[in-house]
Structures are given as structure tokens and as C-alpha cells.
C-alpha positions as CSV (number, residue, x, y, z in Angstrom):
1,X,13.4,-6.2,114.5
2,X,15.7,-7.4,112.4
3,X,15.3,-10.5,114.3
4,X,11.7,-10.6,112.9
5,X,12.5,-9.8,109.5
6,X,15.3,-12.4,109.3
7,X,12.9,-14.9,111.1
8,X,10.4,-14.0,108.3
9,X,12.6,-14.8,105.6
10,X,13.5,-18.0,106.6
11,X,9.7,-19.4,106.9
12,X,9.2,-17.5,103.5
13,X,12.1,-19.8,102.4
14,X,10.2,-23.1,103.4
15,X,7.7,-22.4,100.5
16,X,9.7,-21.0,98.1
17,X,9.3,-23.6,94.9
18,X,12.3,-23.8,92.2
19,X,11.4,-22.5,88.9
20,X,13.4,-23.0,85.2
21,X,12.7,-19.8,83.3
22,X,13.7,-19.6,79.7
23,X,13.7,-15.9,79.4
24,X,14.6,-16.0,75.5
25,X,11.6,-18.4,75.2
26,X,14.2,-21.3,74.0
27,X,13.1,-24.0,75.6
28,X,14.4,-26.5,73.5
29,X,14.4,-28.6,76.4
30,X,10.3,-29.2,75.4
31,X,10.7,-30.3,72.2
32,X,10.1,-34.0,72.4
33,X,7.5,-33.8,75.4
34,X,6.0,-30.6,74.7
35,X,5.8,-30.3,78.3
36,X,8.5,-26.7,79.3
37,X,9.5,-27.9,82.8
38,X,9.6,-24.8,84.4
39,X,8.8,-26.5,87.1
40,X,5.3,-25.7,88.1
41,X,1.7,-27.3,87.9
42,X,0.6,-28.5,84.7
43,X,-3.0,-26.7,84.1
44,X,-5.8,-28.9,84.0
45,X,-8.1,-26.2,82.9
46,X,-9.0,-25.4,79.4
47,X,-6.8,-23.5,77.2
48,X,-7.0,-19.4,76.6
49,X,-6.1,-20.0,73.5
50,X,-7.6,-21.3,70.2
51,X,-5.7,-23.1,67.6
52,X,-7.0,-22.5,64.0
53,X,-6.0,-23.0,60.3
54,X,-7.1,-21.9,56.9
55,X,-7.3,-25.7,55.7
56,X,-8.7,-28.9,56.3
57,X,-7.5,-31.0,54.4
58,X,-3.5,-31.0,54.1
59,X,-0.9,-32.4,51.2
60,X,2.6,-33.2,52.4
61,X,3.7,-30.2,50.4
62,X,0.8,-28.1,51.4
63,X,2.1,-24.5,52.9
64,X,-1.3,-23.5,56.0
65,X,-1.8,-20.5,57.8
66,X,-1.8,-21.1,61.6
67,X,-3.7,-18.3,63.5
68,X,-3.3,-17.9,67.8
69,X,-6.1,-16.3,69.0
70,X,-7.0,-15.9,72.7
71,X,-11.4,-17.1,73.4
72,X,-11.8,-14.1,75.5
73,X,-11.3,-10.1,75.3
74,X,-9.0,-9.3,78.1
75,X,-7.6,-12.7,78.4
76,X,-3.4,-12.9,77.9
77,X,-0.8,-15.5,78.3
78,X,2.7,-15.2,78.9
79,X,3.8,-17.7,75.7
80,X,3.2,-20.6,73.7
81,X,5.0,-23.5,72.5
82,X,3.1,-24.6,69.1
83,X,4.1,-27.8,67.1
84,X,2.4,-30.1,63.9
85,X,3.0,-33.7,64.6
86,X,1.0,-36.3,63.0
87,X,-2.4,-36.6,64.8
88,X,-2.1,-40.9,63.7
89,X,1.5,-41.1,65.7
90,X,1.9,-38.5,67.6
91,X,5.1,-40.1,69.2
92,X,7.0,-39.8,65.2
93,X,8.0,-36.1,66.1
94,X,7.4,-32.3,64.9
95,X,6.6,-32.4,60.9
96,X,7.6,-30.1,58.3
97,X,8.6,-26.2,59.1
98,X,7.0,-22.8,60.5
99,X,7.8,-19.4,58.6
100,X,7.2,-16.4,61.1
101,X,4.6,-13.5,60.0
102,X,5.2,-12.0,63.2
103,X,8.7,-11.7,64.4
104,X,8.6,-9.5,67.0
105,X,6.2,-11.7,69.2
106,X,7.1,-14.9,67.9
107,X,10.1,-17.0,67.0
108,X,11.3,-20.2,65.7
109,X,12.8,-23.0,67.8
110,X,15.1,-25.3,66.7
111,X,13.7,-28.5,67.8
112,X,14.7,-31.4,65.1
113,X,18.4,-31.0,65.6
114,X,21.3,-32.1,63.6
115,X,23.7,-34.4,65.0
116,X,26.3,-36.0,62.4
117,X,28.1,-38.8,62.8
118,X,31.2,-38.7,61.0
119,X,32.6,-42.3,62.3
120,X,30.1,-43.5,60.1
121,X,31.7,-42.4,57.0
122,X,32.8,-45.0,54.6
123,X,30.7,-48.0,56.4
124,X,27.0,-47.0,56.6
125,X,27.2,-43.8,54.6
126,X,29.1,-41.9,52.2
127,X,30.8,-39.0,52.8
128,X,32.0,-35.9,50.7
129,X,35.0,-33.6,53.0
130,X,36.7,-30.7,53.1
131,X,39.6,-31.0,54.0
132,X,39.7,-34.1,53.9
133,X,38.9,-36.5,57.0
134,X,37.1,-33.5,58.6
135,X,34.5,-34.1,61.8
136,X,31.0,-31.6,60.9
137,X,30.4,-31.8,65.0
138,X,34.0,-30.9,66.1
139,X,35.4,-28.1,63.6
140,X,33.1,-25.4,62.4
141,X,35.5,-25.2,59.1
142,X,34.2,-28.6,57.8
143,X,32.4,-28.8,54.5
144,X,30.4,-32.4,55.0
145,X,27.6,-34.1,52.8
146,X,26.9,-37.6,53.5
147,X,23.9,-39.5,52.6
148,X,22.4,-43.0,53.1
149,X,20.0,-45.5,50.9
150,X,17.2,-46.2,52.8
151,X,14.3,-48.9,51.1
152,X,13.1,-46.1,48.7
153,X,14.8,-43.1,49.5
154,X,18.4,-41.4,50.8
155,X,18.8,-39.3,53.0
156,X,20.9,-36.6,52.9
157,X,23.0,-34.9,55.7
158,X,24.6,-31.4,54.5
159,X,26.8,-29.1,57.0
160,X,29.1,-26.4,56.5
161,X,30.5,-23.0,57.7
162,X,27.6,-20.3,55.9
163,X,26.5,-16.5,56.8
164,X,24.4,-17.7,53.4
165,X,23.6,-21.1,51.7
166,X,25.7,-24.1,51.9
167,X,24.5,-26.8,48.9
168,X,25.3,-29.9,47.0
169,X,24.2,-30.6,43.2
170,X,23.7,-33.8,41.3
171,X,24.9,-33.1,37.7
172,X,25.9,-35.2,35.1
173,X,29.0,-33.5,34.2
174,X,31.6,-31.3,36.0
175,X,30.0,-28.1,34.8
176,X,27.9,-26.0,36.4
177,X,24.1,-25.8,34.8
178,X,21.0,-27.9,34.1
179,X,21.7,-29.5,38.1
180,X,19.4,-30.6,40.4
181,X,20.5,-28.7,43.8
182,X,19.1,-29.0,47.3
183,X,20.5,-25.7,49.6
184,X,20.3,-24.7,53.0
185,X,19.5,-21.3,53.0
186,X,19.8,-18.9,56.8
187,X,17.3,-16.6,56.7
188,X,17.4,-14.5,59.8
189,X,17.8,-17.4,62.8
190,X,16.4,-20.0,60.8
191,X,17.4,-22.6,58.2
192,X,15.3,-23.3,54.9
193,X,15.6,-26.3,53.2
194,X,15.3,-26.0,49.3
195,X,15.5,-28.2,46.7
196,X,16.7,-26.0,43.1
197,X,16.7,-27.0,39.5
198,X,19.4,-24.7,36.9
199,X,19.1,-24.3,33.7
200,X,22.4,-23.6,31.9
201,X,24.5,-20.9,34.1
202,X,21.5,-19.1,35.1
203,X,20.2,-18.4,38.4
204,X,18.6,-21.4,40.7
205,X,14.8,-21.6,40.6
206,X,14.1,-22.4,44.2
207,X,11.2,-25.0,44.7
208,X,9.7,-25.0,47.8
209,X,6.8,-27.4,47.0
210,X,9.4,-30.4,46.0
211,X,8.2,-33.2,48.2
212,X,11.4,-33.7,50.6
213,X,10.6,-35.3,53.6
214,X,12.0,-35.4,57.6
215,X,13.5,-31.9,57.4
216,X,15.6,-30.9,60.1
217,X,18.2,-28.0,60.1
218,X,20.7,-26.6,63.1
219,X,22.0,-22.7,63.1
220,X,25.2,-22.5,65.4
221,X,28.6,-20.7,65.6
222,X,27.9,-19.6,61.8
223,X,27.2,-23.3,60.9
224,X,24.8,-24.0,59.1
225,X,23.3,-27.8,59.2
226,X,20.7,-29.5,57.7
227,X,18.9,-32.8,56.7
228,X,16.3,-34.4,54.7
229,X,15.0,-37.5,53.5
230,X,14.3,-37.9,49.0
231,X,12.6,-40.9,47.1
232,X,14.8,-42.4,44.8
233,X,12.4,-42.1,41.8
234,X,9.6,-39.5,41.5
235,X,6.8,-39.0,39.0
236,X,7.7,-38.5,35.5
237,X,6.2,-35.3,35.7
238,X,8.6,-33.4,38.6
239,X,11.5,-32.5,36.6
240,X,14.3,-34.4,38.4
241,X,17.0,-36.8,38.4
242,X,16.3,-40.1,39.4
243,X,19.0,-41.1,42.7
244,X,19.9,-44.6,41.4
245,X,22.4,-43.6,38.4
246,X,25.3,-42.0,39.0
247,X,26.1,-38.2,39.4
248,X,29.1,-35.3,39.9
249,X,28.0,-34.0,43.3
250,X,28.9,-30.7,43.9
251,X,29.6,-29.3,47.4
252,X,28.9,-25.1,47.7
253,X,28.8,-22.5,49.8
254,X,28.0,-18.5,49.3
255,X,25.6,-16.0,50.5
256,X,22.6,-15.2,50.7
257,X,20.6,-12.0,51.8
258,X,16.7,-12.6,53.0
259,X,16.4,-15.8,52.1
260,X,17.8,-14.9,48.3
261,X,21.3,-16.8,47.6
262,X,23.7,-15.0,45.6
263,X,26.4,-16.5,43.2
264,X,29.3,-18.5,45.3
265,X,32.1,-17.1,45.5
266,X,34.4,-20.1,45.4
267,X,34.9,-23.1,43.0
268,X,32.4,-25.7,43.9
269,X,34.1,-29.2,45.7
270,X,33.8,-31.4,42.4
271,X,34.1,-35.1,43.1
272,X,36.8,-37.1,41.4
273,X,34.1,-39.1,39.5
274,X,30.6,-40.1,39.4
275,X,28.8,-41.2,42.2
276,X,26.5,-44.3,42.4
277,X,23.8,-42.9,45.3
278,X,22.4,-46.5,45.5
279,X,26.5,-47.9,45.6
280,X,27.7,-49.3,48.8
281,X,29.1,-46.5,51.1
282,X,32.2,-45.2,50.2
283,X,34.9,-41.8,51.6
284,X,34.5,-39.9,48.4
285,X,37.5,-38.1,47.0
286,X,37.0,-34.3,45.5
287,X,38.5,-30.9,44.4
288,X,37.6,-27.3,44.1
289,X,39.9,-26.9,41.4
290,X,40.1,-29.0,37.9
291,X,42.9,-30.7,36.7
292,X,43.5,-28.5,33.7
293,X,43.7,-25.7,35.6
294,X,46.0,-27.1,38.1
295,X,48.5,-27.8,35.5
296,X,48.2,-24.6,34.5
297,X,49.5,-22.9,37.6
298,X,52.0,-25.3,38.5
299,X,53.3,-24.8,34.8
300,X,53.1,-21.1,35.5
301,X,54.9,-20.8,38.5
302,X,57.5,-23.4,37.4
303,X,58.3,-21.1,34.6
304,X,58.1,-17.4,36.3
305,X,59.6,-18.6,39.8
306,X,62.0,-21.0,38.8
307,X,63.3,-21.5,35.0
308,X,63.0,-18.1,34.1
309,X,64.7,-16.5,37.6
310,X,67.9,-19.3,37.5
311,X,68.0,-18.5,33.5
312,X,68.1,-14.3,34.3
313,X,70.7,-14.4,37.2
314,X,73.7,-17.4,35.3
315,X,73.6,-14.9,32.3
316,X,73.5,-11.3,34.3
317,X,76.1,-12.9,37.2
318,X,78.2,-16.0,35.9
319,X,79.8,-15.2,32.2
320,X,82.8,-14.2,34.2
321,X,82.4,-17.1,36.7
322,X,82.8,-19.6,33.3
323,X,84.7,-17.0,30.8
324,X,86.2,-19.6,28.9
325,X,84.1,-23.0,29.9
326,X,81.9,-24.6,26.9
327,X,78.9,-27.3,26.4
328,X,78.3,-28.1,23.3
329,X,80.2,-25.6,21.7
330,X,79.2,-22.8,23.1
331,X,79.7,-21.0,26.6
332,X,78.4,-22.9,29.8
333,X,76.8,-20.0,30.8
334,X,74.9,-19.7,27.8
335,X,73.9,-22.9,27.4
336,X,72.3,-22.9,30.8
337,X,70.5,-19.5,29.9
338,X,69.2,-20.7,27.0
339,X,67.9,-24.4,27.9
340,X,66.5,-22.1,31.1
341,X,64.3,-20.0,28.5
342,X,63.4,-22.4,26.4
343,X,62.2,-24.4,29.0
344,X,60.1,-21.4,30.6
345,X,58.7,-20.4,26.9
346,X,57.6,-24.1,26.5
347,X,56.0,-23.8,30.0
348,X,54.3,-20.9,28.9
349,X,53.1,-21.8,26.3
350,X,51.5,-24.8,27.5
351,X,50.5,-23.1,30.4
352,X,48.5,-20.6,28.0
353,X,46.4,-23.6,26.1
354,X,45.2,-25.6,29.2
355,X,42.7,-22.7,30.2
356,X,41.7,-22.5,27.4
357,X,40.5,-26.5,26.6
358,X,39.7,-26.9,30.2
359,X,36.6,-23.1,29.4
360,X,36.1,-24.0,26.0
361,X,37.2,-20.7,25.0
362,X,37.4,-17.6,26.5
363,X,36.5,-16.4,30.1
364,X,35.1,-14.1,31.1
365,X,34.9,-14.4,34.8
366,X,38.7,-14.3,35.6
367,X,39.2,-10.6,35.3
368,X,42.5,-9.2,33.9
369,X,44.3,-12.5,34.6
370,X,43.3,-13.9,30.8
371,X,44.6,-10.2,29.7
372,X,48.0,-10.5,31.0
373,X,48.6,-13.8,30.2
374,X,48.2,-12.9,26.8
375,X,50.5,-10.1,27.0
376,X,53.2,-12.9,28.8
377,X,52.9,-15.1,25.6
378,X,53.6,-11.9,23.4
379,X,57.1,-11.4,24.8
380,X,58.2,-14.6,25.7
381,X,57.7,-15.3,21.8
382,X,59.4,-12.0,21.2
383,X,62.7,-12.9,23.5
384,X,64.0,-16.3,21.0
385,X,62.8,-14.5,17.8
386,X,65.0,-11.4,18.8
387,X,67.8,-13.8,19.8
388,X,67.5,-15.0,16.6
389,X,68.0,-12.0,14.4
390,X,70.9,-10.4,17.0
391,X,73.7,-8.7,15.7
392,X,77.2,-10.0,16.2
393,X,78.4,-9.1,19.9
394,X,80.8,-6.6,17.5
395,X,78.3,-5.3,15.9
396,X,78.0,-1.3,16.5
397,X,74.4,-1.6,17.7
398,X,74.4,-4.5,19.6
399,X,74.1,-2.3,22.4
400,X,70.2,-1.4,21.3
401,X,69.3,-5.7,21.2
402,X,71.1,-6.1,24.5
403,X,68.2,-3.2,25.7
404,X,65.8,-4.6,24.1
405,X,66.5,-7.8,24.9
406,X,66.5,-7.0,29.0
407,X,63.4,-4.8,29.1
408,X,61.2,-7.2,27.2
409,X,62.6,-10.3,29.6
410,X,62.6,-7.6,32.8
411,X,58.6,-6.7,31.9
412,X,57.8,-9.9,31.2
413,X,58.7,-11.6,34.8
414,X,56.7,-8.1,36.1
415,X,53.5,-8.8,34.7
416,X,54.0,-12.5,35.5
417,X,54.5,-11.5,39.1
418,X,51.3,-9.8,38.8
419,X,49.3,-12.4,37.1
420,X,50.0,-15.0,39.7
421,X,48.9,-13.0,42.7
422,X,45.8,-12.8,40.6
423,X,45.5,-16.0,39.2
424,X,46.1,-17.5,43.2
425,X,42.6,-15.9,44.6
426,X,40.2,-16.8,40.9
427,X,37.4,-19.3,42.1
428,X,39.0,-22.0,39.8
429,X,42.2,-21.9,41.7
430,X,41.9,-20.1,44.8
431,X,44.7,-21.2,47.1
432,X,44.7,-21.1,50.6
433,X,44.3,-17.4,51.9
434,X,46.4,-15.7,53.3
435,X,49.2,-18.3,53.4
436,X,49.5,-18.2,49.3
437,X,50.7,-14.1,49.2
438,X,53.0,-15.1,52.0
439,X,54.8,-17.0,50.1
440,X,54.9,-15.0,46.7
441,X,55.7,-12.1,49.0
442,X,58.7,-14.8,50.4
443,X,59.9,-15.0,47.3
444,X,59.9,-11.8,46.1
445,X,61.6,-10.8,48.9
446,X,64.2,-13.6,48.6
447,X,64.7,-13.0,44.3
448,X,65.2,-9.5,45.2
449,X,68.1,-10.0,48.2
450,X,69.8,-12.4,46.2
451,X,70.4,-9.9,42.9
452,X,71.1,-7.1,45.3
453,X,74.0,-9.6,46.6
454,X,74.9,-10.7,43.4
455,X,75.0,-6.8,42.5
456,X,77.2,-5.8,45.1
457,X,79.8,-8.6,45.1
458,X,79.9,-7.0,41.1
459,X,80.2,-3.7,42.3
460,X,83.0,-4.7,44.9
461,X,85.2,-6.7,42.6
462,X,84.7,-4.1,39.9
463,X,86.2,-1.4,42.3
464,X,89.2,-3.8,42.8
465,X,89.8,-4.5,39.6
466,X,89.7,-0.5,38.4
467,X,92.6,0.1,41.1
468,X,94.4,-2.8,39.8
469,X,93.7,-2.2,35.6
470,X,93.8,0.9,34.2
471,X,93.1,-1.5,31.1
472,X,89.1,-1.1,30.9
473,X,88.3,-3.4,28.5
474,X,90.1,-6.0,30.6
475,X,88.5,-5.4,34.1
476,X,86.2,-8.5,34.5
477,X,88.9,-11.2,33.4
478,X,92.0,-9.4,35.2
479,X,89.2,-8.9,38.3
480,X,88.2,-12.6,38.6
481,X,91.7,-14.0,37.6
482,X,93.1,-12.0,40.5
483,X,89.9,-12.8,43.2
484,X,89.4,-16.5,42.2
485,X,87.4,-16.1,45.6
486,X,85.2,-14.1,43.8
487,X,84.0,-17.0,41.7
488,X,83.2,-19.2,45.2
489,X,81.3,-17.1,46.7
490,X,79.1,-16.7,43.6
491,X,78.8,-20.7,43.2
492,X,77.5,-20.5,47.2
493,X,75.0,-17.3,46.3
494,X,73.3,-19.6,43.2
495,X,73.5,-22.5,44.8
496,X,72.0,-21.6,48.1
497,X,69.2,-19.2,46.0
498,X,68.2,-22.2,43.8
499,X,67.6,-24.2,47.2
500,X,65.4,-21.4,48.9
501,X,63.7,-21.0,45.3
502,X,62.6,-24.5,44.7
503,X,61.7,-24.7,48.3
504,X,59.2,-21.9,47.5
505,X,58.0,-23.8,44.1
506,X,56.9,-26.7,46.0
507,X,55.8,-24.9,48.6
508,X,53.6,-23.5,46.4
509,X,52.6,-26.6,44.0
510,X,51.9,-28.6,46.6
511,X,49.7,-26.1,47.8
512,X,48.0,-26.5,44.5
513,X,47.9,-30.0,44.7
514,X,45.7,-29.6,47.8
515,X,43.0,-27.4,46.3
């Protein structure tokens, strides 16, 4: 019996023909020829289905309703594949895009796949990329815009990681508003290509009727890509920018829910200067952070990471290291402290002004960061004013000044650190996470460790001096004269601290330069 079954199976295998099945319906192999290539014989009999449209005359920007019905009741079929093509030339390829009415029995198929060739950048097309030099076909974190002049039109390619949309805008200035915008919006499993127009700082108004051609898109691994063609000049009644002029180009991304876009979380990438879309191909440079904001961040880093902290350490721990050495008529520790704190005040004041020059007023989108800045400015201005009216060292109330001077400075430093953490993540600067936070945390640990070591060193020396001297007024002088090695250790600690401090500062300044 077993032998009979094996013979039967062998006979059946002779008549088995391989069939390529597509269980999910994604027959992308059929996009060009419209042949599914299941491996079965092509049907010659009439189709069991009828296709009808709700319009007989169709313009390029029209929307039509396409209905697929069976010819006779009781007739069924397993699947269908539908494309819109130009009847005058069926070889042109698919035209237009579909929007599903019933997403339970139908699905969209990406036939016009977008393939970007970044090697042509600067030679055949102009490209704007973030990070610089990235390849959208190899790097899923690459934001990419390319455009090519082709006769009387410009062909655009746009790509970027997105859970909502990627977009670019043409603008006459570096401010968002009154711009010509183009978006690739992710909606379910498809990408909608939508022109838009913004008035002032209002929400962009989408215009699906705007005439753009040769639209194609791809959605894969969280990356949205699209391409389209737009005429350089348009009729006057269409309020859009002509493409034979110079514009700043904005590249942005954000969230979208059910096709509705939300405000982008990150500052757009903006070209360094105006770009002539009709000019020769080139590699474009851009930045997500305006120059004023970069300078603001740099000055605040210098002031509240380097000059203020070194100045405080010198005044607090190095008075006894240079007890009699003078510079310009004052003790050297005091002159170093005064120069560094004056630099802190100067950098803070200049840095405070720069965002107002950029915004043209108060920013209502920066949270509590500007309020912290105002508090810091008040405190740093109070410090030199208090220093002018400080009592004589021998005055009975000198200790009040000392405590107030210390408290004001310490409070300013604490607020400044908090303000830096907030400022690093604001859209106008937005240093890369999480490295910016790690660098700042590393700096805080470094600074606290240096202060603790110096405090412990002071305690040990003071304890030794207390045992050797009964006169408490001469503790510090006698301790340092007895233990000159303490001087060398302190100088070594200060040198190492300054080197580490500058390393953190340079790292953050480089981070700002890369935004």
C-alpha cells in the first residue's frame, strides 16, 4: 500500500507547475507590465469585472471616483490590480495617485518607486543634505532634498525619516511664514504629496488641486520619499512662487495624524543664503540654528562653564597660594578673579541681547529659558555693583558682604546650569541628544569633583596648621609656609581642572558649530 502511495505522489509531481503566490497582494513585480506573473496562463475570456468612473472628461488636477463591480451576481474573483495610464501612450507609466474608500478589501501598491542617486549631487542636480554628505538610499537618518531643471520645469526629490511628514519650503527670508511649501505626508501605508501655502505664521493650507506632475513615492523602514515635477512659471491666478528666482530653502519634518500635519518639533534646516533654483547644480549648505542663536549659546557656554567657574575656584582656594604676589597693584588671585568675572558679565550681557536681535522681541516659544536668562542677567549685574560698595576687610559687617556675594554668585551659577540644560533642547539650537546632556553631566561631575578635592586639601592643611599653631589668625599663612608642597598640589589640581574644563567647553562649541 505504501508503495502505491509513493508511486501516486511521484505521478502527481510530474503535473505540478510552480506558481508564485503573493499572499499580501503586494505584486510590485507587475507594476510595469501589469502582469502579476503568478505563473498561470493569462486569461483570454472577458473580465468578470467592470470599471466605471464618475467623469468622462478629466483634467490633470481632477479627482475622480473609480468603481469596480462584477458583471453578474454570484461572480467572484480573487484579486485585482488597477492603474491609471495615458490612453495616448500606455508606456508612459502610472499616472496620478489613489485614495482608498474601503481599506479592508483594497490596499495601495507603491509602483512608482523613488530611487535617489546622490552621486549626481553637484554635477547634475543641486542637493541639500543633513547630515552633510549623507546618502538617502543608504542612511535612513538622512534628510535629503534635490532639484533638477528640466526644460520649463523643475524636478524635486525629497527624503527623510518620518512618522508624519517631510517637507521643504521656498522663502524670501529666513523666517517661517508666507512661504511656498511642499509636503510628503505619511497617511496609513501611503504618502500623499501636497503643495501648501502659509500666510504669516498660520498653519499651512494644503492644496491638492495644485498642478504638480510625475508624482512618485516610497515608504519603507520609517523613511518617506517622494518626487514630483513643477513648472517654473505658473499662471498669475495661481498664487505660488515662480522658480526662476532666488529663495531660501527650508527642510523640515514633523508629526502627522490621519494626514493632518502638526508643527515640526525641530528647527528647519535653512540654507546659508538664497538659492537660485534655475542656476547650475551645486552642493548646498544649511544649518538648523541661526547665527545669532549659535553665538548666544557659545557665549553662555564660555561664561558659565569656563570663566565663572575658574574665577570662583581661584578666589576660593588660591588666596594663600599667592599671599603677597601682586599684579597691577592688587594681589594676583584677586586680579585673576576680577578679570574672569568681568568677562563672565560681559559674555552674559552680549549673549542675552543676541536672541532679541534674532527674534525682534520676546520669544513665547522658548518656555522658561528666557526667564532664567533674565534672572541670571540681574544677578551678574548685581555682583559688580555690590563689589563697588563692599566694606573694608576689617569692617565689622564685612562678613555680610562675603555671604551675600557668595550666595548671589552661587545662585547665578546654579540657574545658569539649569538654563543651559533647557537651552540645549530648544528648537532654535537643539544639540544632538543624548550626547549634549551627557557632556553637561560629565562637566558637572568634573567640576564638583575638583571642588571637593580642593576642599579636602584645605581641610587637611588646616588641620595640620591647627596642631602647629595656637594663633588661629595665622593658620593659613603658617600652613602654607610650613607645607610648600600644598602649593604645588593645588597648582597641579588647577591645571588639570582647567584642561578638563576647556575640553568640555570645546566639545560643546563643536556641537554648536555642527547644528
